[in-house]
N, C-alpha and C positions, 0 to 999 in steps of 0.2 A: 754287712751284718757283723756285729761283734761276736766273736767266738766265746762261748760260755765255759768251755772246757778245753784242756790241752789235747785231749784225745778226740778223734773224729772217726766215724765208721758208718758210711752210708753207701748203699748201692741203689742206683736209679735205673729202672728198666721201663721201657715203654714198648709194648708189643701186643701180639694177638694170643688170646688164651687157647691153648691146644688141649689141655686135659685138666680136669678138676677131680681130685680124689679126697675122700673123707674116711677117717677111721674113728668111728664114734666111741669105740671101746677105749682107745688111747687119747681121744680128744685132740687129734692132730689132723689137719687137712693140708693139702698141697695143691698148688696151682702151677702148672707148667706153661711157660710163655714161649713164643717164637719171636726173637728180636732179629731185625733185618739190618743189613749193611753190607760191608765187603764180604762177610761170612754170616750165614744163618746159625744162630745158637738157640738152644732150648733150655734155658735155666729154669729150675724148679724152686719155688719159694714156699717155705713152710708157714702155716698159719697156726700159731700156738696161743693158748690162753684166751684172752678176750678178742683175739684176732681170728679165732676158729670160725666164727659166723660170717666172716668176709667171703669165705668160699661159697656161701649161699647167694651172694650178691652178683656173681658172674657166671657165665656159661661159656662153653666152647664157641669160639668165633668172635667173642667180645674183644675190643681193643681197650687196654687198660694202662694206667701209669702206676707203677709200684715203687715204693721206697722200702728198702730192706736193710738189714745189717748182716755182717759176716760173723758167724759164731763157730768156734771150734770146740771139739770135745776130745778127750783123751780116752782111748779104748785099748785094753790089753787083748790081743788076739793070739790064738794058738793054745796049746796044752803042754803042761809039764815044763821041761827045760827048753822047749822050742817057742816059748812065748816072746812076743815083742810088743812094744808100745806103738800104737797107730794113732796119729792125729788126723781127725776128719773135720772138715768144715762145710758149712751149709749156709743158706740164706734164710733169714727169719724176717717175716713180714712186719713192717712198721705202719704202712698206710697203703691204701689201694683206692683208686678212683677210675671210673670209666672216662674215656677220652673221645672227643669228636674227631671226625675226619677233617682233613685240611679244608675241604670245601665248606663244611659246616662251620669251621672255625672262622673263615674269612668272608664267606658269602651268605651264611645263614643256613637254617635247618633244611631247606629245600634245594640245596646246591646240587645234589645228585652225583656226588663223587665218592669213591671208596678208597681214596688215597690217604694213608695215615703216616704220621711221623713214627720213627722208631728210635729207641735210645738204649744204650748199654754202657753204663758208666760206674766205676768204682772210685770212691774218694776216701782216703785213709790218712790219719795222722797218728803216729805212734813212735816207738823206739825200736831201733835195729837190735834184734837178738843174734842173728847170723846172716851173712851174705857171702856166698861162695859161687865159684864157677863150677858148672856141672857139665859132664861130657868132655870130649877131647878136641872139640872144634873151636873152642874159645868164642862161641857165639850165644851162649846161654848161661844165665846166672839165676840162682834161687835165693830168695830172701825170706826170712821169718821176722815178723813184726809183732811186737807186743802192743796190744791196743785194749785198754780197759773198756768194759761195758758195765757201767755202774760199779758194783763190787766184784764183778767177774773179770778175769784177765783172759783175753783171747790171744793165741799164738797163731797169727794169720800167715799163710804161706802164699808167696807170689813168685811167678817166673818172669824174668826179663830177657828179651832177645836183643843182642847188641853185636856190632861189628868187632868190638874188642871188649869182651866180658871182663877180662882181667883188669883192664883200666877202669871200667865202671865200678867194680867191686872195691878197688883200692881207694876210692874216694870216700868210703864210709867205714865207720868203726862201730863195734858193739856199744850200744847206749846212745848213739846219735838219734836226735829227733828228726823225723822226716815227714814230708808230705808225699803221698803217692796218688797218681791218677792211673787208672787202668780200666780193664773190662773183664767181663765174665765170659769164659769159653767153656763149652761143654764137649766132653770127650767120652768114649766108651770106658766104663769102669772095669771091665774084664775083657779078656781076649776071646771069651766064648760069645756066641751070638745070642745073648739074652735080651738085648735091647736096653740094658741098664746103662746109665751114664752118670757122670759126676761133673761138678762145676769146679773149674780151676780158674785162678785169677792171673791174668796177664798184665804185668805192669808196663805202662807206656812212658811215664815220667816219674822220676824220684828226685827230691831235692831236700837238702838239709835246711832245718829251721832252728830258731831259738825258742824254747818254751818260755811262756810268759809267767810261769808259776815257779817261784824260787824254791819251793819245797820239792818240786819234781826235779829240778836241776840237781839237787843234792842227793836224790834217791839212787 
């Protein structure tokens, strides 16, 4: 398939609906999924604008295929001289479809099996803003990636685990165009036992590319 843009930003999730929440006043709905694999994660996807009604199409227990995008927002937190800029990112729904079990998929609607596929994939193309080793064990690096979404620019944050994080980081410079494949991981958002969580992006592969757009090469 021919790429229509130099930037790419998609998250593919397939899993079981755990919670559906709606805020009619704000016109925002959210769908929490359970994705299975080596680890179980519980990413939440926001349904905004004309995607709000998608939350009415599913219920807890349904298995669905979700395509989303990563969006970041800049927020100033704190008061007075103790303020700081906090970048937060979330998953915004693009499309949602119910999926059949593997039995239904291969043997028909009366197959009588409740085994389903699960998927957790992040695919990004953008430019490196920063890439640095974090911690003192040389096994973890953090990247920020510029990725346009229409006329909006997202600063997407990813974590990479490596046996030699310094060597990984040295392969890239600010402004490099890269492809990234990763996954969504959910972790507690606070140290208190509130049950709140946040989505972090774990990079699995990162590779340099050449942009096909001459104007972007000069930017």
